[in-house]
NURO-244082 format. One record per residue (C-alpha): residue number from 0; residue in one letter; x, y, z. Coordinates in pm, whole numbers, plus 50000, padded with zeros to 5 digits. Layout:
BEGIN
{site NUM, 'A', {X, Y, Z}};
...
***
This chain:
BEGIN
{site 0, 'M', {19802, 68636, 63727}};
{site 1, 'V', {20009, 68773, 64024}};
{site 2, 'V', {19880, 69058, 64221}};
{site 3, 'F', {20167, 69248, 64448}};
{site 4, 'K', {20047, 69427, 64744}};
{site 5, 'K', {20258, 69618, 64969}};
{site 6, 'I', {20253, 69609, 65336}};
{site 7, 'A', {20545, 69781, 65555}};
{site 8, 'F', {20822, 69674, 65408}};
{site 9, 'L', {20722, 69384, 65169}};
{site 10, 'S', {20553, 69297, 64859}};
{site 11, 'F', {20391, 68969, 64851}};
{site 12, 'S', {20169, 68741, 64586}};
{site 13, 'V', {19844, 68627, 64644}};
{site 14, 'L', {19721, 68252, 64625}};
{site 15, 'F', {19510, 68089, 64864}};
{site 16, 'I', {19577, 67719, 64946}};
{site 17, 'N', {19437, 67516, 65213}};
{site 18, 'S', {19638, 67198, 65438}};
{site 19, 'S', {19518, 66930, 65538}};
{site 20, 'S', {19694, 66932, 65845}};
{site 21, 'A', {19450, 66927, 66094}};
{site 22, 'Q', {19265, 66624, 65996}};
{site 23, 'G', {19239, 66544, 66371}};
{site 24, 'I', {19083, 66795, 66487}};
{site 25, 'G', {18799, 66807, 66196}};
{site 26, 'K', {18885, 67140, 66065}};
{site 27, 'K', {19164, 67244, 65791}};
{site 28, 'L', {19409, 67498, 65832}};
{site 29, 'K', {19413, 67831, 65611}};
{site 30, 'I', {19788, 67848, 65451}};
{site 31, 'N', {19871, 68079, 65201}};
{site 32, 'P', {20231, 68106, 65144}};
{site 33, 'F', {20190, 68346, 64900}};
{site 34, 'R', {19993, 68565, 65055}};
{site 35, 'Y', {20093, 68726, 65411}};
{site 36, 'E', {20086, 69068, 65525}};
{site 37, 'I', {20285, 69194, 65834}};
{site 38, 'E', {20110, 69304, 66124}};
{site 39, 'K', {20344, 69496, 66337}};
{site 40, 'N', {20109, 69587, 66614}};
{site 41, 'L', {19803, 69424, 66779}};
{site 42, 'A', {19526, 69473, 67067}};
{site 43, 'G', {19343, 69123, 67125}};
{site 44, 'N', {19212, 68887, 67437}};
{site 45, 'N', {19238, 68533, 67297}};
{site 46, 'G', {19557, 68476, 67148}};
{site 47, 'A', {19889, 68617, 66960}};
{site 48, 'V', {20177, 68510, 66835}};
{site 49, 'V', {20500, 68743, 66760}};
{site 50, 'C', {20785, 68627, 66569}};
{site 51, 'A', {21024, 68705, 66289}};
{site 52, 'H', {20788, 68590, 65978}};
{site 53, 'P', {20420, 68733, 65904}};
{site 54, 'L', {20362, 68324, 65750}};
{site 55, 'A', {20496, 68144, 66063}};
{site 56, 'A', {20266, 68400, 66280}};
{site 57, 'Q', {19974, 68336, 66127}};
{site 58, 'V', {20021, 67908, 66114}};
{site 59, 'G', {20082, 67965, 66513}};
{site 60, 'V', {19765, 68115, 66529}};
{site 61, 'D', {19584, 67928, 66325}};
{site 62, 'I', {19688, 67640, 66589}};
{site 63, 'L', {19531, 67847, 66843}};
{site 64, 'R', {19192, 67886, 66686}};
{site 65, 'Q', {19211, 67509, 66633}};
{site 66, 'G', {19215, 67467, 66992}};
{site 67, 'G', {19610, 67424, 67030}};
{site 68, 'N', {19752, 67612, 67317}};
{site 69, 'A', {20064, 67850, 67330}};
{site 70, 'I', {20286, 67492, 67369}};
{site 71, 'D', {20117, 67408, 67020}};
{site 72, 'A', {20167, 67723, 66873}};
{site 73, 'A', {20506, 67753, 66966}};
{site 74, 'I', {20547, 67415, 66785}};
{site 75, 'A', {20412, 67478, 66453}};
{site 76, 'T', {20565, 67851, 66444}};
{site 77, 'Q', {20915, 67710, 66486}};
{site 78, 'L', {20899, 67449, 66179}};
{site 79, 'V', {20726, 67699, 65964}};
{site 80, 'L', {21001, 67977, 66052}};
{site 81, 'A', {21261, 67665, 65970}};
{site 82, 'V', {21128, 67704, 65601}};
{site 83, 'V', {21042, 68049, 65523}};
{site 84, 'Y', {21337, 68168, 65771}};
{site 85, 'P', {21631, 68010, 65677}};
{site 86, 'G', {21903, 68246, 65801}};
{site 87, 'A', {21776, 68176, 66151}};
{site 88, 'G', {21469, 67947, 66176}};
{site 89, 'N', {21630, 67610, 66201}};
{site 90, 'I', {21589, 67191, 66238}};
{site 91, 'G', {21942, 67206, 66240}};
{site 92, 'G', {22021, 67468, 66535}};
{site 93, 'G', {21928, 67501, 66878}};
{site 94, 'G', {21740, 67702, 67150}};
{site 95, 'F', {21598, 67750, 67464}};
{site 96, 'M', {21248, 67790, 67615}};
{site 97, 'V', {21071, 67959, 67881}};
{site 98, 'A', {20690, 67915, 67915}};
{site 99, 'R', {20464, 67964, 68216}};
{site 100, 'M', {20127, 67748, 68205}};
{site 101, 'S', {19811, 67869, 68315}};
{site 102, 'D', {19849, 67630, 68645}};
{site 103, 'G', {20135, 67786, 68753}};
{site 104, 'K', {20383, 67551, 68655}};
{site 105, 'T', {20717, 67719, 68510}};
{site 106, 'I', {20930, 67506, 68201}};
{site 107, 'A', {21273, 67599, 68100}};
{site 108, 'L', {21371, 67350, 67789}};
{site 109, 'D', {21734, 67368, 67686}};
{site 110, 'F', {21794, 67227, 67342}};
{site 111, 'R', {22115, 67395, 67299}};
{site 112, 'E', {22347, 67221, 67053}};
{site 113, 'T', {22652, 67023, 67194}};
{site 114, 'A', {23029, 66971, 67101}};
{site 115, 'P', {23068, 66612, 66919}};
{site 116, 'A', {23250, 66350, 67105}};
{site 117, 'A', {23576, 66424, 66857}};
{site 118, 'A', {23590, 66784, 66965}};
{site 119, 'T', {23892, 66904, 67136}};
{site 120, 'E', {23972, 67249, 67337}};
{site 121, 'D', {24213, 67340, 67067}};
{site 122, 'M', {24043, 67182, 66781}};
{site 123, 'Y', {24069, 67544, 66602}};
{site 124, 'I', {24397, 67657, 66696}};
{site 125, 'N', {24670, 67676, 66431}};
{site 126, 'K', {24947, 67442, 66543}};
{site 127, 'K', {25221, 67660, 66383}};
{site 128, 'T', {25124, 68014, 66475}};
{site 129, 'G', {24961, 67864, 66827}};
{site 130, 'K', {24633, 68085, 66746}};
{site 131, 'A', {24268, 68037, 66705}};
{site 132, 'N', {24137, 68060, 66322}};
{site 133, 'A', {23810, 68174, 66316}};
{site 134, 'N', {23707, 68091, 66001}};
{site 135, 'L', {23695, 67696, 66102}};
{site 136, 'S', {23499, 67812, 66436}};
{site 137, 'Q', {23266, 68009, 66168}};
{site 138, 'N', {23198, 67840, 65824}};
{site 139, 'G', {23173, 67494, 65681}};
{site 140, 'H', {23107, 67146, 65841}};
{site 141, 'L', {23372, 67181, 66138}};
{site 142, 'A', {23215, 67502, 66303}};
{site 143, 'A', {22855, 67286, 66364}};
{site 144, 'G', {22753, 67157, 66705}};
{site 145, 'V', {22492, 66852, 66695}};
{site 146, 'P', {22202, 67011, 66635}};
{site 147, 'G', {21917, 66994, 66937}};
{site 148, 'T', {21570, 67175, 66782}};
{site 149, 'V', {21371, 66846, 66687}};
{site 150, 'A', {21458, 66698, 66983}};
{site 151, 'G', {21338, 67041, 67203}};
{site 152, 'I', {21030, 67045, 66979}};
{site 153, 'F', {20958, 66654, 67112}};
{site 154, 'A', {21071, 66737, 67493}};
{site 155, 'S', {20798, 67013, 67459}};
{site 156, 'M', {20547, 66785, 67275}};
{site 157, 'K', {20438, 66662, 67675}};
{site 158, 'Y', {20279, 67007, 67721}};
{site 159, 'A', {20117, 67004, 67386}};
{site 160, 'K', {19736, 66946, 67308}};
{site 161, 'L', {19726, 66849, 66945}};
{site 162, 'P', {19876, 66552, 66728}};
{site 163, 'F', {20220, 66629, 66647}};
{site 164, 'K', {20139, 66548, 66267}};
{site 165, 'T', {19894, 66824, 66282}};
{site 166, 'L', {20198, 67111, 66419}};
{site 167, 'I', {20450, 66999, 66161}};
{site 168, 'Q', {20237, 66985, 65831}};
{site 169, 'P', {20186, 67363, 65813}};
{site 170, 'A', {20598, 67345, 65736}};
{site 171, 'I', {20561, 67060, 65525}};
{site 172, 'D', {20330, 67204, 65274}};
{site 173, 'I', {20521, 67520, 65295}};
{site 174, 'A', {20841, 67381, 65190}};
{site 175, 'E', {20691, 67184, 64949}};
{site 176, 'K', {20477, 67442, 64728}};
{site 177, 'G', {20691, 67734, 64802}};
{site 178, 'F', {20660, 68025, 64941}};
{site 179, 'V', {20694, 68375, 64784}};
{site 180, 'L', {21019, 68571, 64868}};
{site 181, 'S', {21022, 68947, 65018}};
{site 182, 'E', {21327, 69222, 64881}};
{site 183, 'R', {21471, 69154, 65201}};
{site 184, 'E', {21446, 68767, 65190}};
{site 185, 'A', {21581, 68790, 64802}};
{site 186, 'N', {21881, 69030, 64899}};
{site 187, 'N', {21975, 68817, 65221}};
{site 188, 'L', {22009, 68516, 65029}};
{site 189, 'D', {22249, 68692, 64713}};
{site 190, 'S', {22428, 68856, 64964}};
{site 191, 'T', {22568, 68532, 65122}};
{site 192, 'K', {22566, 68331, 64770}};
{site 193, 'K', {22934, 68309, 64728}};
{site 194, 'A', {22979, 68163, 65134}};
{site 195, 'F', {22686, 67891, 65020}};
{site 196, 'D', {22947, 67796, 64708}};
{site 197, 'R', {23243, 67827, 64886}};
{site 198, 'N', {23095, 67584, 65192}};
{site 199, 'N', {22884, 67359, 65035}};
{site 200, 'T', {22934, 66985, 64920}};
{site 201, 'T', {22630, 66983, 64683}};
{site 202, 'L', {22485, 67277, 64549}};
{site 203, 'P', {22186, 67398, 64779}};
{site 204, 'V', {21870, 67551, 64688}};
{site 205, 'F', {21901, 67823, 64826}};
{site 206, 'I', {22190, 67918, 64536}};
{site 207, 'K', {21968, 68042, 64200}};
{site 208, 'K', {22089, 67862, 63929}};
{site 209, 'K', {22031, 68139, 63670}};
{site 210, 'G', {22043, 68524, 63774}};
{site 211, 'W', {21949, 68636, 64111}};
{site 212, 'W', {21685, 68616, 64336}};
{site 213, 'K', {21430, 68896, 64324}};
{site 214, 'A', {21077, 69004, 64516}};
{site 215, 'G', {20836, 68749, 64386}};
{site 216, 'D', {21021, 68475, 64346}};
{site 217, 'T', {20902, 68160, 64480}};
{site 218, 'L', {21160, 67933, 64696}};
{site 219, 'I', {21092, 67600, 64688}};
{site 220, 'Q', {21280, 67330, 64896}};
{site 221, 'K', {21172, 66970, 64835}};
{site 222, 'D', {21467, 66818, 65008}};
{site 223, 'L', {21375, 67002, 65331}};
{site 224, 'A', {20981, 66885, 65296}};
{site 225, 'N', {21091, 66525, 65296}};
{site 226, 'T', {21345, 66576, 65584}};
{site 227, 'L', {21000, 66697, 65770}};
{site 228, 'K', {20821, 66439, 65657}};
{site 229, 'R', {21063, 66171, 65816}};
{site 230, 'I', {21039, 66387, 66121}};
{site 231, 'R', {20638, 66382, 66128}};
{site 232, 'D', {20605, 65966, 66025}};
{site 233, 'Q', {20896, 65870, 66272}};
{site 234, 'G', {20945, 66091, 66546}};
{site 235, 'A', {21272, 66248, 66678}};
{site 236, 'K', {21476, 65956, 66562}};
{site 237, 'G', {21334, 66071, 66184}};
{site 238, 'F', {21608, 66333, 66250}};
{site 239, 'Y', {21855, 66157, 66499}};
{site 240, 'E', {21862, 65791, 66298}};
{site 241, 'G', {21793, 65682, 66016}};
{site 242, 'E', {21783, 65838, 65671}};
{site 243, 'T', {21822, 66197, 65793}};
{site 244, 'A', {22103, 66083, 65988}};
{site 245, 'K', {22274, 65912, 65761}};
{site 246, 'L', {22232, 66284, 65510}};
{site 247, 'I', {22380, 66450, 65813}};
{site 248, 'V', {22680, 66182, 65869}};
{site 249, 'N', {22740, 66161, 65513}};
{site 250, 'E', {22810, 66551, 65473}};
{site 251, 'M', {23044, 66571, 65730}};
{site 252, 'E', {23271, 66301, 65550}};
{site 253, 'R', {23242, 66534, 65256}};
{site 254, 'G', {23357, 66819, 65409}};
{site 255, 'A', {23574, 66703, 65690}};
{site 256, 'G', {23334, 66769, 65972}};
{site 257, 'I', {23306, 66541, 66296}};
{site 258, 'I', {22946, 66486, 66405}};
{site 259, 'T', {22840, 66107, 66404}};
{site 260, 'L', {22552, 65906, 66418}};
{site 261, 'N', {22656, 65860, 66770}};
{site 262, 'D', {22640, 66221, 66836}};
{site 263, 'L', {22330, 66247, 66695}};
{site 264, 'K', {22163, 65938, 66850}};
{site 265, 'N', {22290, 66046, 67188}};
{site 266, 'Y', {22161, 66449, 67167}};
{site 267, 'K', {21913, 66486, 67447}};
{site 268, 'A', {21693, 66839, 67555}};
{site 269, 'K', {21709, 66903, 67880}};
{site 270, 'E', {21458, 67068, 68131}};
{site 271, 'R', {21620, 67314, 68342}};
{site 272, 'V', {21499, 67507, 68675}};
{site 273, 'A', {21427, 67864, 68556}};
{site 274, 'I', {21620, 68161, 68689}};
{site 275, 'A', {21327, 68365, 68878}};
{site 276, 'F', {21343, 68696, 69082}};
{site 277, 'D', {21142, 68993, 69176}};
{site 278, 'Y', {21186, 69329, 68999}};
{site 279, 'K', {21002, 69651, 69170}};
{site 280, 'G', {20709, 69444, 69271}};
{site 281, 'Y', {20710, 69251, 68898}};
{site 282, 'Q', {20831, 68853, 68887}};
{site 283, 'I', {21080, 68739, 68641}};
{site 284, 'I', {21113, 68453, 68481}};
{site 285, 'T', {21419, 68361, 68230}};
{site 286, 'M', {21673, 68108, 68133}};
{site 287, 'P', {21931, 67977, 68340}};
{site 288, 'P', {22263, 67853, 68198}};
{site 289, 'P', {22400, 67762, 67962}};
{site 290, 'S', {22215, 68083, 67906}};
{site 291, 'S', {22396, 68340, 67976}};
{site 292, 'G', {22134, 68621, 67955}};
{site 293, 'G', {21900, 68474, 68234}};
{site 294, 'I', {22176, 68560, 68499}};
{site 295, 'L', {22302, 68900, 68342}};
{site 296, 'I', {21923, 69014, 68346}};
{site 297, 'D', {21873, 68938, 68745}};
{site 298, 'Q', {22233, 69084, 68803}};
{site 299, 'M', {22186, 69368, 68635}};
{site 300, 'L', {21805, 69438, 68742}};
{site 301, 'K', {21929, 69385, 69081}};
{site 302, 'M', {22182, 69670, 69064}};
{site 303, 'L', {21968, 69890, 68927}};
{site 304, 'E', {21684, 69815, 69141}};
{site 305, 'Q', {21724, 70101, 69407}};
{site 306, 'R', {21823, 70331, 69165}};
{site 307, 'P', {21518, 70595, 69031}};
{site 308, 'L', {21579, 70556, 68664}};
{site 309, 'A', {21205, 70715, 68581}};
{site 310, 'A', {21343, 71034, 68738}};
{site 311, 'Y', {21653, 70988, 68522}};
{site 312, 'G', {21440, 70960, 68215}};
{site 313, 'F', {21427, 70728, 67920}};
{site 314, 'L', {21748, 70772, 67700}};
{site 315, 'T', {21907, 71042, 67928}};
{site 316, 'A', {22286, 71079, 67986}};
{site 317, 'K', {22204, 71014, 68364}};
{site 318, 'S', {22001, 70678, 68247}};
{site 319, 'V', {22215, 70557, 67976}};
{site 320, 'Q', {22538, 70562, 68144}};
{site 321, 'L', {22399, 70407, 68462}};
{site 322, 'I', {22264, 70138, 68231}};
{site 323, 'T', {22611, 70097, 68042}};
{site 324, 'E', {22809, 70100, 68380}};
{site 325, 'V', {22578, 69788, 68497}};
{site 326, 'E', {22623, 69614, 68167}};
{site 327, 'R', {22987, 69648, 68199}};
{site 328, 'R', {23049, 69481, 68497}};
{site 329, 'A', {22768, 69213, 68415}};
{site 330, 'Y', {22940, 69118, 68078}};
{site 331, 'A', {23283, 69086, 68292}};
{site 332, 'D', {23113, 68846, 68518}};
{site 333, 'R', {23001, 68654, 68167}};
{site 334, 'A', {23355, 68636, 68054}};
{site 335, 'E', {23492, 68464, 68395}};
{site 336, 'H', {23203, 68291, 68512}};
{site 337, 'L', {22975, 68148, 68280}};
{site 338, 'G', {22967, 67795, 68099}};
{site 339, 'D', {22738, 67470, 68066}};
{site 340, 'P', {22636, 67370, 68426}};
{site 341, 'D', {22713, 66996, 68366}};
{site 342, 'F', {23084, 67083, 68277}};
{site 343, 'Y', {23141, 67376, 68520}};
{site 344, 'K', {23013, 67502, 68855}};
{site 345, 'V', {22859, 67804, 68766}};
{site 346, 'P', {22820, 68028, 69070}};
{site 347, 'I', {22451, 68138, 69009}};
{site 348, 'K', {22379, 68232, 69357}};
{site 349, 'G', {22699, 68438, 69399}};
{site 350, 'M', {22682, 68616, 69106}};
{site 351, 'V', {22333, 68765, 69217}};
{site 352, 'N', {22394, 68794, 69540}};
{site 353, 'P', {22271, 69151, 69701}};
{site 354, 'T', {22598, 69182, 69887}};
{site 355, 'Y', {22794, 69114, 69597}};
{site 356, 'L', {22639, 69310, 69358}};
{site 357, 'T', {22645, 69639, 69609}};
{site 358, 'D', {23024, 69577, 69628}};
{site 359, 'R', {23042, 69515, 69205}};
{site 360, 'M', {22899, 69879, 69235}};
{site 361, 'A', {23105, 70059, 69463}};
{site 362, 'D', {23348, 70204, 69260}};
{site 363, 'Y', {23060, 70372, 69032}};
{site 364, 'D', {23136, 70721, 68912}};
{site 365, 'S', {22770, 70889, 68752}};
{site 366, 'T', {23035, 71182, 68626}};
{site 367, 'K', {23237, 70988, 68419}};
{site 368, 'A', {23339, 70645, 68240}};
{site 369, 'S', {23526, 70313, 68365}};
{site 370, 'K', {23769, 70168, 68204}};
{site 371, 'S', {23716, 69800, 68095}};
{site 372, 'S', {24082, 69757, 68145}};
{site 373, 'D', {24013, 69855, 68539}};
{site 374, 'V', {23690, 69636, 68549}};
{site 375, 'K', {23730, 69277, 68636}};
{site 376, 'A', {23529, 68976, 68706}};
{site 377, 'G', {23438, 68970, 69104}};
{site 378, 'M', {23577, 68707, 69305}};
{site 379, 'I', {23321, 68483, 69380}};
{site 380, 'K', {23252, 68171, 69646}};
{site 381, 'E', {23004, 67965, 69756}};
{site 382, 'S', {22883, 67606, 69793}};
{site 383, 'E', {22350, 68777, 66576}};
{site 384, 'Q', {22182, 68500, 66372}};
{site 385, 'T', {21886, 68402, 66597}};
{site 386, 'T', {21501, 68425, 66603}};
{site 387, 'H', {21291, 68453, 66863}};
{site 388, 'M', {20904, 68418, 66929}};
{site 389, 'S', {20694, 68526, 67225}};
{site 390, 'I', {20330, 68361, 67246}};
{site 391, 'I', {20032, 68386, 67480}};
{site 392, 'D', {19679, 68208, 67433}};
{site 393, 'K', {19335, 68270, 67611}};
{site 394, 'D', {19411, 68060, 67889}};
{site 395, 'G', {19719, 68269, 67975}};
{site 396, 'N', {19967, 68010, 67904}};
{site 397, 'C', {20280, 68160, 67790}};
{site 398, 'V', {20583, 68088, 67570}};
{site 399, 'S', {20902, 68257, 67544}};
{site 400, 'L', {21120, 68050, 67259}};
{site 401, 'T', {21437, 68168, 67101}};
{site 402, 'T', {21597, 67915, 66801}};
{site 403, 'T', {21975, 68012, 66647}};
{site 404, 'L', {22197, 67881, 66400}};
{site 405, 'N', {22419, 68154, 66567}};
{site 406, 'G', {22544, 68347, 66235}};
{site 407, 'S', {22297, 68420, 65955}};
{site 408, 'Y', {22283, 68093, 65781}};
{site 409, 'G', {22458, 67914, 66042}};
{site 410, 'S', {22784, 67725, 65886}};
{site 411, 'K', {22635, 67821, 65530}};
{site 412, 'T', {22655, 67447, 65487}};
{site 413, 'V', {22335, 67276, 65367}};
{site 414, 'V', {22286, 66894, 65447}};
{site 415, 'G', {22261, 66768, 65075}};
{site 416, 'G', {21963, 66585, 65018}};
{site 417, 'A', {21843, 66691, 65366}};
{site 418, 'G', {21775, 67061, 65283}};
{site 419, 'F', {21862, 67233, 65604}};
{site 420, 'L', {22120, 67417, 65715}};
{site 421, 'L', {22366, 67327, 66037}};
{site 422, 'N', {22443, 67568, 66264}};
{site 423, 'N', {22785, 67749, 66352}};
{site 424, 'E', {22747, 67734, 66728}};
{site 425, 'M', {23070, 67601, 66791}};
{site 426, 'D', {23214, 67922, 66766}};
{site 427, 'D', {23001, 68040, 67093}};
{site 428, 'F', {23287, 67860, 67289}};
{site 429, 'S', {23595, 67977, 67391}};
{site 430, 'A', {23808, 67866, 67106}};
{site 431, 'Q', {24118, 67998, 67292}};
{site 432, 'A', {24103, 68170, 67648}};
{site 433, 'G', {24059, 68568, 67585}};
{site 434, 'V', {24003, 68550, 67231}};
{site 435, 'P', {23653, 68672, 67127}};
{site 436, 'N', {23336, 68520, 66922}};
{site 437, 'M', {23240, 68649, 66587}};
{site 438, 'Y', {22989, 68868, 66851}};
{site 439, 'G', {23346, 68981, 67023}};
{site 440, 'A', {23236, 68781, 67367}};
{site 441, 'I', {23522, 68678, 67553}};
{site 442, 'G', {23557, 68381, 67744}};
{site 443, 'G', {23770, 68104, 67934}};
{site 444, 'V', {23799, 67806, 68081}};
{site 445, 'A', {23425, 67783, 68218}};
{site 446, 'N', {23341, 67791, 67834}};
{site 447, 'A', {23610, 67584, 67684}};
{site 448, 'I', {23536, 67298, 67420}};
{site 449, 'A', {23450, 66983, 67549}};
{site 450, 'P', {23286, 66643, 67419}};
{site 451, 'G', {22948, 66678, 67507}};
{site 452, 'K', {22931, 67008, 67651}};
{site 453, 'R', {22731, 67310, 67564}};
{site 454, 'M', {22822, 67611, 67430}};
{site 455, 'L', {22758, 67962, 67657}};
{site 456, 'S', {22438, 68129, 67488}};
{site 457, 'S', {22308, 68481, 67479}};
{site 458, 'M', {21986, 68399, 67390}};
{site 459, 'S', {21725, 68522, 67691}};
{site 460, 'P', {21362, 68395, 67649}};
{site 461, 'T', {21169, 68590, 67937}};
{site 462, 'I', {20838, 68624, 68109}};
{site 463, 'V', {20715, 68889, 68339}};
{site 464, 'L', {20441, 68832, 68585}};
{site 465, 'K', {20236, 69094, 68811}};
{site 466, 'D', {20067, 68940, 69105}};
{site 467, 'G', {20141, 68601, 68985}};
{site 468, 'K', {19954, 68670, 68642}};
{site 469, 'P', {20125, 68726, 68318}};
{site 470, 'F', {20238, 69080, 68237}};
{site 471, 'M', {20502, 69041, 67958}};
{site 472, 'V', {20635, 68801, 67734}};
{site 473, 'V', {20946, 68901, 67571}};
{site 474, 'G', {21274, 68809, 67380}};
{site 475, 'T', {21494, 68900, 67097}};
{site 476, 'P', {21750, 68813, 66849}};
{site 477, 'G', {22081, 68996, 66856}};
{site 478, 'G', {22395, 68784, 66967}};
{site 479, 'T', {22537, 68939, 67258}};
{site 480, 'T', {22306, 69202, 67227}};
{site 481, 'I', {21986, 68979, 67297}};
{site 482, 'I', {22055, 69066, 67671}};
{site 483, 'T', {22093, 69420, 67666}};
{site 484, 'S', {21828, 69420, 67445}};
{site 485, 'V', {21579, 69216, 67681}};
{site 486, 'L', {21689, 69434, 67996}};
{site 487, 'Q', {21614, 69780, 67827}};
{site 488, 'S', {21280, 69653, 67715}};
{site 489, 'I', {21175, 69544, 68047}};
{site 490, 'I', {21299, 69897, 68202}};
{site 491, 'D', {21102, 70063, 67949}};
{site 492, 'V', {20768, 69940, 68023}};
{site 493, 'V', {20836, 69866, 68369}};
{site 494, 'D', {20988, 70170, 68513}};
{site 495, 'Y', {20924, 70424, 68204}};
{site 496, 'G', {20598, 70292, 68178}};
{site 497, 'M', {20628, 70253, 67762}};
{site 498, 'N', {20327, 70041, 67583}};
{site 499, 'A', {20494, 69743, 67373}};
{site 500, 'K', {20524, 69913, 67068}};
{site 501, 'D', {20726, 70155, 67205}};
{site 502, 'A', {20948, 69939, 67446}};
{site 503, 'V', {21032, 69703, 67126}};
{site 504, 'N', {21103, 69993, 66840}};
{site 505, 'K', {21256, 70288, 67054}};
{site 506, 'P', {21693, 70319, 67007}};
{site 507, 'K', {21830, 70035, 67181}};
{site 508, 'F', {22239, 70095, 67328}};
{site 509, 'H', {22470, 69807, 67420}};
{site 510, 'H', {22827, 69786, 67600}};
{site 511, 'Q', {22933, 69427, 67663}};
{site 512, 'W', {23291, 69519, 67870}};
{site 513, 'Q', {23504, 69396, 67580}};
{site 514, 'P', {23550, 69612, 67337}};
{site 515, 'D', {23518, 69912, 67560}};
{site 516, 'E', {23254, 70092, 67329}};
{site 517, 'I', {22881, 70179, 67378}};
{site 518, 'Y', {22709, 70082, 67055}};
{site 519, 'V', {22429, 70280, 66970}};
{site 520, 'E', {22178, 70229, 66650}};
{site 521, 'N', {22165, 70535, 66424}};
{site 522, 'D', {21882, 70718, 66593}};
{site 523, 'F', {21995, 70700, 66923}};
{site 524, 'P', {21985, 71093, 67042}};
{site 525, 'Q', {22273, 71282, 66886}};
{site 526, 'D', {22263, 71511, 67219}};
{site 527, 'V', {22312, 71214, 67451}};
{site 528, 'R', {22593, 71071, 67261}};
{site 529, 'Q', {22762, 71419, 67302}};
{site 530, 'Q', {22723, 71424, 67646}};
{site 531, 'L', {22817, 71055, 67678}};
{site 532, 'Q', {23153, 71169, 67488}};
{site 533, 'A', {23212, 71429, 67718}};
{site 534, 'M', {23208, 71190, 68021}};
{site 535, 'G', {23473, 70943, 67837}};
{site 536, 'Y', {23272, 70701, 67652}};
{site 537, 'K', {23343, 70601, 67296}};
{site 538, 'I', {23031, 70614, 67072}};
{site 539, 'V', {22981, 70333, 66823}};
{site 540, 'E', {22701, 70370, 66582}};
{site 541, 'R', {22604, 70050, 66429}};
{site 542, 'G', {22275, 69939, 66217}};
{site 543, 'A', {21982, 69815, 66389}};
{site 544, 'W', {22074, 69506, 66587}};
{site 545, 'S', {21720, 69439, 66770}};
{site 546, 'R', {21427, 69262, 66652}};
{site 547, 'T', {21235, 69200, 66986}};
{site 548, 'E', {20923, 69021, 67004}};
{site 549, 'M', {20694, 69153, 67302}};
{site 550, 'I', {20321, 69085, 67429}};
{site 551, 'K', {20224, 69282, 67717}};
{site 552, 'V', {19914, 69185, 67920}};
{site 553, 'I', {19659, 69481, 68050}};
{site 554, 'G', {19426, 69367, 68302}};
{site 555, 'G', {19472, 69090, 68311}};
{site 556, 'K', {19322, 68960, 68009}};
{site 557, 'K', {19356, 69180, 67712}};
{site 558, 'F', {19704, 69263, 67568}};
{site 559, 'E', {19897, 69445, 67326}};
{site 560, 'A', {20158, 69247, 67086}};
{site 561, 'A', {20434, 69428, 66912}};
{site 562, 'A', {20657, 69320, 66647}};
{site 563, 'D', {20998, 69500, 66586}};
{site 564, 'T', {20994, 69720, 66294}};
{site 565, 'R', {21392, 69658, 66270}};
{site 566, 'G', {21282, 69315, 66040}};
{site 567, 'D', {21018, 69180, 65897}};
{site 568, 'D', {20871, 69059, 66184}};
{site 569, 'S', {20475, 69035, 66235}};
{site 570, 'V', {20211, 68991, 66468}};
{site 571, 'A', {19880, 68779, 66455}};
{site 572, 'G', {19653, 68751, 66735}};
{site 573, 'Y', {19220, 68696, 66737}};
***
C-alpha cells in the first residue's frame, strides 16, 4: 500500500530501504528514496546540510552522523543531486566550491566546464547573416562544454575523511531503485518533453513512454546507476576514460558535437586563491574568476560600506535605489573585464581598489535613475539552471558549493547508455561581442570562446566569518541573479539583522546593467515600485528566481539553517 503525506509543497510515498554504503565504517546509512520530508528551517549545534532536494540533504547529514566532515557531506549530497535533481544536479556539468576548514585553511575549487579543443570564437555565428545562433549554444550537442563535476569531486576528496565508495553508494542505490517524483518534478519533466525529444539521439529515461509523469511516479535511472558504479570502481578515469568516455564521444558523433576523448582525458579541476575581504567587521570568503560573483560582491559591498543601509531600511525606495545603482555599475564592469584568468588578464586588484570604486559612484544621484547607456565599464590599469548547497559540521568545517548545467536540464541532451545530461555552458561564453546570452548577460573579448578556456560564471559560493569563526554559509542558483541574491542575503543579515529564514525568503530584486530594468519578485512592495518608477526606473515583475541556501551560526556553536521556500529545497541536520 502506498501512502502519501503532504509536506510543504510536495507529496511522497513511504518506503524504507537500507544501503550497504557505509560498510567501511561499520554502519549502514538509512536512505529512503521513497520517503523524504521537506524541512525549511532548522536549529541545531552538530551539523546541517541545506540543498535543493530533501533526499540529498538527508544523505548529506547521514554522512555527517557517520563521522564524515563537511567535504564528505558535500560530495555525497552532490552525487545524490545528480540523481534526484536532474534539472541542475549533475555529473555532466561543473561548478565551484568554497570551503573553510576548522584549522583555518581556505579552499576555492574550480571545476568549471571548458571549451572543447575544436571550439572556435565564431562557432555559433551564422556565416550568411553574421549573427550568433543562440539555439546552437543553448540546445543540443554543440552547446556542451567538457564536464568538470567529477574531476571536482575527486579534487575535493583529499580533504575528505571517508572512503569514496561510501560517499557515492547512496546515489547509486537511489538511481538503481528509483525515487518518487513530486508534482513539481513531474511537471518539470513533462514541460521539457518536446525539448528532450528534439535534442536526443536515443530515447532518454526522462521521457515517459506512455502518457505523462505525475506525482507519485517512480523515476528509475539504470544507465546512470551503471555510470556511477564505473566512477565508484575506477575513480575519475571511470568518467573521463574508458566506457563512459566512449559513450560521451559516441553521443557527440551522433549529434554533431565536438567533445573528444582527448578533451575528456585532459580535463583538470583547479584550486584557485579565494577572494577575501572585510565588510563592516565581517570577513567574506568567495570565489574568484572565472566566477564573476566573488569580485562583483566585493565591489558592491565596498561601494555600499560607507552608506547607512540600516538607517535607510529594508526594501525602502532609498535602499533599493542605492543597491540598484551599485549593481548597475558592477555589472557594467563584468561585461568588460571578466573572463577566465588563465586566458585573460583580469584586473582584480583594480576592480576593487577603493579609489576606483569611489570614482564609480561619483555620478550617483539618490533622487533619480541612472541610464545604463551612460554607465560604461570603468577604465582600469594595474600591473538560471544551477543548484547550491551550504554545509557545516560539528567541528566548524564549512562548505559552500554551487554546481550547474546552465539552463534547466542543460543542453537537454542525455548521453545514450550513460544516463546523464550534458550541460549547455558554451552559452556562457560571449558567442558574439555585445550579444546577450540566455540570461541577458553581455560580454566581450575577455569572455570570448577559445579551446580549453573556462566560460565566465555568476556562481557565487560564499562563506562569511565573524572574528575568524564561521558566521554564514550562503549561495543560490539563478543565472546572473545569483550575485545580487547573495549580495542581498549578506546585507539582510549584516545590515538589517535578519535571521536566516527571513534573509532567504524575503523578496529579492535585481539589476544587471543591461537590460536597463529592475527585476522584482511578485511579492515586492507595490508602494516601493511606484516610488522607483517616479524616479525613472523601469520595473519588471518576474517569477521567483532565487533558491538561496543559508546557514547562520549563532554564538559560535549553534546554527540556524534555512532552505528557500521558492522551491522544493530542504534542510537536514542534527
